[in-house]
KOLPA-535107 format. One record per residue (C-alpha): residue in one letter; x, y, z. Coordinates in steps of 0.1 Angstrom, whole numbers, plus 5000, padded with zeros to 4 digits. Each point is the difference from the previous one (the first is absolute). Last residue first. Example, Ala and Ser with C-alpha at 12.3 -4.5 7.8 and 13.67 -1.06 7.14 Angstrom:
REM KOLPA-535107
s513749895071;a498649665007;
REM end
This chain:
REM KOLPA-535107
x405318455733;x502149904966;x497249774988;x496950225005;x501750364987;x501149854965;x496549844997;x498650295009;x502250294976;x499549694973;x496050074999;x500450324999;x501750014973;x498249814981;x496650235003;x497649974977;x496950224997;x496949855000;x497149974974;x496949825004;x497949784985;x497249795014;x496749824985;x497750295000;x497250055031;x501650304999;x501750174969;x503149944988;x503350205010;x500849905033;x502850215017;x503350144992;x501550404998;x503450034990;x499650124968;x496649834988;x496749885016;x498250274996;x499649924965;x499149635009;x497550155022;x498250214978;x500049684975;x498449775024;x500449674979;x497949725003;x501649675007;x498449725003;x502249704985;x497950014966;x501150354998;x503449934998;x500350224966;x499050325016;x502349945030;x503149954976;x498550364978;x499350225036;x503549905010;x502650054972;x498250344991;x499750115039;x503849944998;x502050145030;x500149735029;x500049724978;x502750154973;x502550155026;x499649675022;x496349865012;x496849884997;x498549745023;x497049754985;x498149925032;x498349745020;x499849734974;x498649685011;x499349674979;x503149795016;x502650284987;x501449874965;x497150094982;x500250395007;x503549934984;x499449934966;x497350294998;x502750275018;x502549824975;x498150024969;x499450395010;x503050125000;x501549824969;x496450194982;x500750305017;x503950034990;x498649874967;x497750344998;x502150215016;x502649954967;x497649944973;x498550325009;x503750205001;x500949834971;x496750154979;x500350325016;x497550305001;x497649835027;x502849835023;x502250254996;x500150165036;x499449665010;x503449854983;x501950295013;x498849975034;x501249594999;x503850094995;x502049794974;x500050234974;x499650024961;x500349724983;x496649935014;x499649635001;x504050005006;x500250235030;x496549845018;x502049725002;x502749944975;x503550144999;x501950005033;x499249615008;x499249864971;x501650114977;x503450015020;x499749665005;x499249944963;x503550184994;x501749855027;x498949634982;x501150154966;x497850074975;x500049824966;x496450134990;x499149584988;x501849855027;x500750255029;x496850215000;x497449594990;x502249875028;x499050255023;x496350034987;x500049625010;x499950095037;x496050154990;x499750315020;x499450115036;x501050335015;x501650204971;x502650235021;x500050384993;x497350175023;x498249635005;x497749804987;x499249715030;x501949645003;x503349934997;x502950264996;x500650035035;x502249645002;x499149715011;x496550054999;x498150325003;x496149945001;x499549915033;x498149715014;x499949855037;x500750275020;x498950005042;x497750235019;x496749714995;x500550014964;x502350244982;x499850014962;x503050254988;x500250234967;x502750134991;x501850294976;x503050164997;x499950384987;x496849995023;x496849785011;x500449845037;x496249784993;x499449815029;x497049775001;x499149945035;x498449735021;x500550045037;x499149785029;x504050015013;x500450354997;x496950035025;x496750194988;x499150375004;x500350054958;x502150325009;x502249795018;x500049724975;x500850174971;x503050205020;x501849645004;x499549934961;x501750354998;x502849915020;x500549664985;x499850074964;x502350305007;x502549755015;x499249764975;x501150224968;x501149724980;x499549614995;x501449685006;x498949774972;x502449694992;x503449924987;x502249905033;x503149914979;x499749585012;x497049975012;x498350204973;x501649954973;x499749645011;x496249984994;x500350064966;x497150254991;x496950095011;x500950305021;x499549975039;x498950295021;x496649985003;x499349634996;x502750005027;x498150205023;x500750365004;x501150065037;x503950134991;x497950304978;x500350245034;x503849914999;x500450124966;x500650345008;x502649955026;x500750165030;x503550035010;x501050175040;x503150195005;x500450015034;x503149795010;x502150254981;x498650305016;x503250145018;x501450004970;x498150204980;x501650094966;x501849694999;x497249775006;x498050254977;x501949994970;x500049605004;x495949945003;x500450344968;x502249714978;x497949715010;x497050154994;x501450104961;x501549644994;x496049915010;x498850234976;x500849984961;x500849635001;x496849955016;x499549644997;x504049874998;x500550235034;x498349745017;x503249855013;x501150405009;x497250025023;x501149665014;x503450115005;x499150315017;x497249815025;x503049725002;x502450345012;x497450115025;x496850264992;x497050015026;x497049844984;x496950044981;x497549694987;x499949694980;x503950104993;x501449594981;x497749964972;x501750324976;x500850295026;x499450304968;x499450354997;x501550095036;x498850325019;x502450105025;x499250115043;x502350185013;x499649975044;x500150285028;x500350284980;x499450315026;x503150075002;x501050124962;x496950205000;x500950195036;x502450194974;x497550184976;x502150224972;x502749755011;x497949654993;x500250194958;x503550054993;x502549735016;x497149695006;x497850084968;x503450084975;x501549685016;x497449764991;x499450154964;x504249984993;x499649675013;x496649864975;x501350254970;x501950264986;x501949994961;x500150435005;x498750165026;x497549905028;x498450334984;x497450185030;x495850035011;x498550135023;x496649975016;x498550155029;x497249775018;x502049895032;x502849914972;x499249954967;x502649864979;x501650004967;x503049824988;x502050044962;x501949784978;x500150244969;x503549814990;x498649664998;x500849755023;x497250045016;x496950244989;x497949945029;x500450115039;x496550035018;x498550165030;x498149995033;x501050105033;x497650085031;x496949744993;x497449935028;x498549614993;x499250035036;x501749745014;x503149934976;x500750354998;x501450034969;x503350094984;x500249984960;x501749914972;x500449914964;x503249914981;x500150024965;x502149824974;x499849645004;x496950065025;x501050015039;x497050045022;x501450125032;x497650045033;x501750205032;x497949915028;x498550225028;x500549915035;x500750355017;x496450104994;x498650355000;x503150214986;
REM end
């Protein structure tokens, strides 16, 4: 074990748990895995320990508790020094509301704060709380070494003109209805890495970061701080996503309710789980399906064209928020890192901003590879693979040192 100061990273979703053990100093990953299909008959866990893969059933109906017990009782014994090397535990928390502007060591008041923000992330925050309490039970010697890392924290620097909705003010002052954003840990990481690649101080770096995956968001970063982001009160606002609609006319909801007699629950399900690329293609939420069938299927073509159009519209708008200087556009996330088609189509539409694509570089920057994808002398666009787990591990180690 190259470090005895490793961090266990836990990312608890409503039906899954991602986990990793990482050296926060050099980013070495000793263990990574995913437990999924919680509460279903085929609940299972997959992992990679020192490069060796394994998988197992967790038993019908298993969830977070069984997954963490399996990690402790079945994976750790394969490498006993692993448990001793863990000195902190970092938890990804989707929503911190307005209260949490940075990562914090978890105590009773933080648990209450995460619970209070559950109204804004009803699928995620309750699952995070389960994961935290299970970690307390499984690692009692590390109870004071658990750290919450909030996806919303990076976006708390947005000015009021960016986060307020044009609705009655008391809905914000009394109920907290405003734009919060998401994917903040990823946007923070790639904006920091972009500054290094540009050889500029972070506080003098202006970039637009595009986290494109099944969930997708875009952020304007001015002098190292977020000044605008596309997701809102919830992760439904903004770009077209795998199954989420992104921006729509709010009155569509009234039409669906009044004319098509859909219930509020049905509309919620439609916009979050049946829209986006899935809704446009009628076949798949996967961007690879859309790009593979672009030339032969009109619905796939429409889906990709709408996805790119929305992305370009946001990039163009955000470029105007950076006081006349855009140092780079950054692509990250599963689509941003791997879809040369999305990047190519977007940059061709952004030529007015001075972008000239280098297709050879664009093709090379895939499947874990990053780098600049525009021509020398052009405005800069780059691909930077994200690493949210490393940020979480670093914050956990730093705050519990």
